[in-house]
C-alpha positions as CSV (number, residue, x, y, z in Angstrom):
1,G,4.1,-19.2,2.5
2,R,6.7,-19.2,-0.2
3,D,4.7,-16.9,-2.6
4,F,4.5,-14.3,0.1
5,T,8.2,-14.3,0.9
6,V,9.0,-13.9,-2.7
7,S,6.7,-10.9,-3.0
8,A,7.5,-9.3,0.4
9,P,10.1,-6.9,-1.0
10,L,7.5,-5.5,-3.4
11,L,5.2,-4.9,-0.5
12,W,7.9,-2.9,1.2
13,I,8.1,-0.6,-1.8
14,V,4.3,0.0,-1.7
15,A,4.5,0.5,2.1
16,G,7.2,3.2,1.6
17,A,5.0,5.0,-0.9
18,Q,2.1,4.9,1.5
19,L,4.3,6.2,4.3
20,F,5.1,9.2,2.0
21,N,1.4,9.5,1.4
22,A,0.7,9.7,5.1
23,A,3.6,12.1,5.7
24,C,2.2,14.6,3.2
25,G,-0.9,15.0,5.4
26,P,-4.5,15.4,4.2
27,V,-3.6,17.2,1.0
28,L,-6.6,15.9,-1.1
29,P,-9.3,16.9,1.5
30,L,-7.6,20.3,2.0
31,L,-7.7,21.1,-1.7
32,T,-11.2,19.8,-2.3
33,M,-12.8,21.4,0.8
34,T,-11.3,24.8,0.1
35,G,-12.6,25.0,-3.5
36,H,-9.4,23.9,-5.3
37,S,-10.7,20.6,-6.7
38,M,-9.1,21.3,-10.1
39,R,-5.7,21.4,-8.3
40,A,-6.5,18.1,-6.6
41,F,-7.4,16.7,-10.0
42,A,-4.1,18.0,-11.4
43,G,-2.2,16.1,-8.7
44,Q,-4.2,12.9,-9.3
45,F,-3.6,13.3,-13.1
46,A,0.1,13.8,-12.6
47,G,0.2,10.7,-10.5
48,L,-1.7,8.7,-13.1
49,L,0.6,10.0,-15.8
50,A,3.8,9.2,-13.8
51,S,2.4,5.7,-13.1
52,A,1.6,5.0,-16.7
53,V,4.9,6.2,-18.0
54,L,6.8,4.3,-15.4
55,A,4.7,1.2,-16.1
56,V,5.4,1.3,-19.9
57,V,9.2,1.8,-19.2
58,L,9.6,-0.6,-16.3
59,I,7.2,-3.5,-16.6
60,P,8.6,-5.1,-19.8
61,P,12.2,-5.5,-18.4
62,H,11.3,-5.9,-14.7
63,G,7.9,-7.5,-14.5
64,A,6.2,-7.3,-11.1
65,L,9.1,-5.1,-9.7
66,G,8.5,-2.6,-12.5
67,A,4.8,-2.6,-11.8
68,T,5.4,-2.0,-8.1
69,V,7.8,0.8,-8.7
70,A,5.4,2.4,-11.2
71,M,2.6,2.3,-8.7
72,A,4.7,3.7,-6.0
73,G,6.0,6.4,-8.3
74,G,2.4,7.4,-9.0
75,I,1.5,7.6,-5.3
76,V,4.6,9.7,-4.6
77,T,4.0,12.0,-7.6
78,W,0.3,12.5,-6.7
79,N,1.0,13.4,-3.1
80,G,4.0,15.5,-3.9
81,V,2.2,17.6,-6.4
82,M,-0.8,18.1,-4.1
83,L,1.5,19.0,-1.2
84,V,3.2,21.7,-3.2
85,S,-0.2,23.0,-4.2
86,V,-1.5,23.1,-0.6
87,I,1.7,25.0,0.5
88,R,1.5,27.5,-2.4
89,V,-2.3,28.1,-2.6
90,L,-3.3,27.7,1.1
91,G,-0.1,28.8,2.7
92,I,0.0,25.9,5.1
93,N,2.2,22.9,5.3
94,P,0.2,19.9,6.5
95,S,3.1,17.4,6.2
96,I,5.1,15.8,8.9
97,T,8.0,18.0,8.0
98,A,6.1,21.0,9.4
99,L,6.1,19.3,12.8
100,L,9.7,18.1,12.6
101,F,11.2,21.4,11.6
102,R,8.9,23.7,13.5
103,R,10.7,26.7,15.0
104,S,10.1,27.2,18.7
105,G,9.8,30.6,20.2
């Protein structure tokens, strides 16, 4: 209905953040299953912090759009921090970019 069409653009923002989440690969399980749960926690905490800061800044002037961007920012931060940790600590790149830019030969 009408309520959905009004909110649909906000759903696309969340979907974009979830696509980034999927493109990073299984970073949380990789960190926790290899004994690096504190690094996983650090990534989750960074995402929470980013989301909270963005919410305080964006929700008052932008309402639901600000809340959506804050949530998406938290998801992107969380996965970005954990992806960097996996690459640095484990020496592997589980993201889709590893497949896209793989050298042949």
